[in-house]
N, C-alpha and C positions, 0 to 999 in steps of 0.2 A: 776247134771245140777243145775244151779242157777235159782231161780224164776225171771221171767221178771220184770223189774222196772216199776212201775206205772207211772213214769215220762213220759214215751213214750205215755201214754194214755191221758194226760191232754189236749193237743191241739186238737186231733181229737174229743174227747168227748165234748170240748167246742164248736167246730164248729158245731157238730151235734145238740147240745143244741140250739145254736144260730139259726140254720136253722129251728128247730121246732118251736121256738118262732115266728120267721119271717113268717112262713107259718100258724100260728094258726088262723089268722084273728081276734084276740082279739084287742080291742081298747087299746092304750097305757095307758089310765086312769085306766084300769082294771089290769095292771100289776105292779109288784114290781119295785122299781128303777133299779135293776140289769136286770130284764127281759125287761124293757123299753129300757135300754141301748143296750141289745142284739138285740132288734127289730130294733134299728136304724143302726145296723151294716149291711153292704152289704156282703152276702155270696153268691158266685156264685155256679151254679150247679157243676162246676169242683171242687171247694173247698169242697163242700159236698161229692162228689163222692170219692175224695182222702181221706177225713177223714173216710169214711166208709171203704175204702180199708185198711187204717192204723189200724182201729179197728179189721178188719178181720185178718190181719197178727198178731197183738198182741194176739188175741184170740187163734189162732193156736199155738203160742209160749207158751201161758199159759196152754193150754190143753196138749202140749207135756211135760211140767214140771211134769205132773202127771203120766208119764210113769214110773218114779222112786219113787213116793210117793203116799200113799193112802189118806192122809189127810193133809191139811195145816191149822194151827191155827193162827189167827190173831185178833187184837182188831177190834171192829166194827167201832169205831171212834177214831181219834187222838187228840181229844179236848173234854173237859168236855161240858155238855149241855150248850147251849147258852141261855142267858137271853133275854127275849123279848126286842128288841130295842138295844141290846148290840153292834151291828155293824151299827146302823142307821146313825152314823156320818161318816161313810167310803164311799169312792167313789165306784162306781160299779166295777172298776177294782180291788180295794182292797178287796171288798166282794168276788169277784170270786177267788182271790188268797187264801183267808181264807177258803172258802168253799172247794176249791180243796185240800187243806192240811187236812182239818177236815174229809172229807169223803173219803180220798185216799184209805182206804182198801176196799171200796165197789164197785165202778164202774168196776173194772177189771173183777169181776165175774158176774156183770150184762151183761157186753159186751160179755163175753165168753159163757154164759149160763150154767156154771158149777153149780152143786147143792151147796147150802149153807144153813146152819142152824145157828141161833144166839141163844145164851144162856146168861141169867144174871149170872155173876160170882162173885158178891159181890157189895160193895158200895165204893164210894169215900169218902173223908174226910167230905163232906157235906151230906152224907147219900143218894146220888143219885146212882142209879144202874149203874154198869159197865158191859159191855158185851163183849163177845168173839164171833168170827164166826169161824165155821168149814167149810172148803171147801173141796169138794170131787172130785173124778174122774168123767168123764162124765157118766151120767145115773146111778151113784152109790149112790142114796139116802139112801139105806138101811144101808150102812156102817156109814153114818152120823147119822142116827136115832139111831142105836145101840150105837154109841160112846156117843151121847147126853144123852141117857138113863143111860148109865154107869156114866157119869159125874153128872147127876142129883141125882143119888144114893149116891155118895160120897161127894156131896157138899150140904150144907144147903142153898137151894135157896129160903127159905121163908124170904123175905126181909121185915123188919118192915116198916109200913107206917109212914112217918114223921108226928109228931103231928100237924103241920100246915095244913096238908090235912084233918085231922079229924075234925077240928074246923069249 
């Protein structure tokens, strides 16, 4: 069985996010430009309920994937850490697109409730930590903890602190 594509999750995840911002009661001035833009969007109760239904269907497909596998290994993020202000020149729609791609490996498991553990697994060329996530079967946290402990034993996870942090 093939792992379900996260592409199917982007639209319902976005609608639920928009609904949450719209219902937050926060003043637009207290929100980031992206969340201000979300607050301005009209999301009907029907749109919200349809998005929740799509998330539930996706979650069931994802849980079924683990009938044939014990653990799935994925990167935590698909983009290096973002510098403060790096996306400030982009429109809210462009920021949403970038965020959706950057965090793509994470929301499916938030939506499904599957157990996940993340581990640092080295550094990029700039010395920043790079992480992986191990995703397990429903209620099988023990397998993830055991595997993570084994990975920690065979990998040197002591990452040096960049000199700029020490000064």
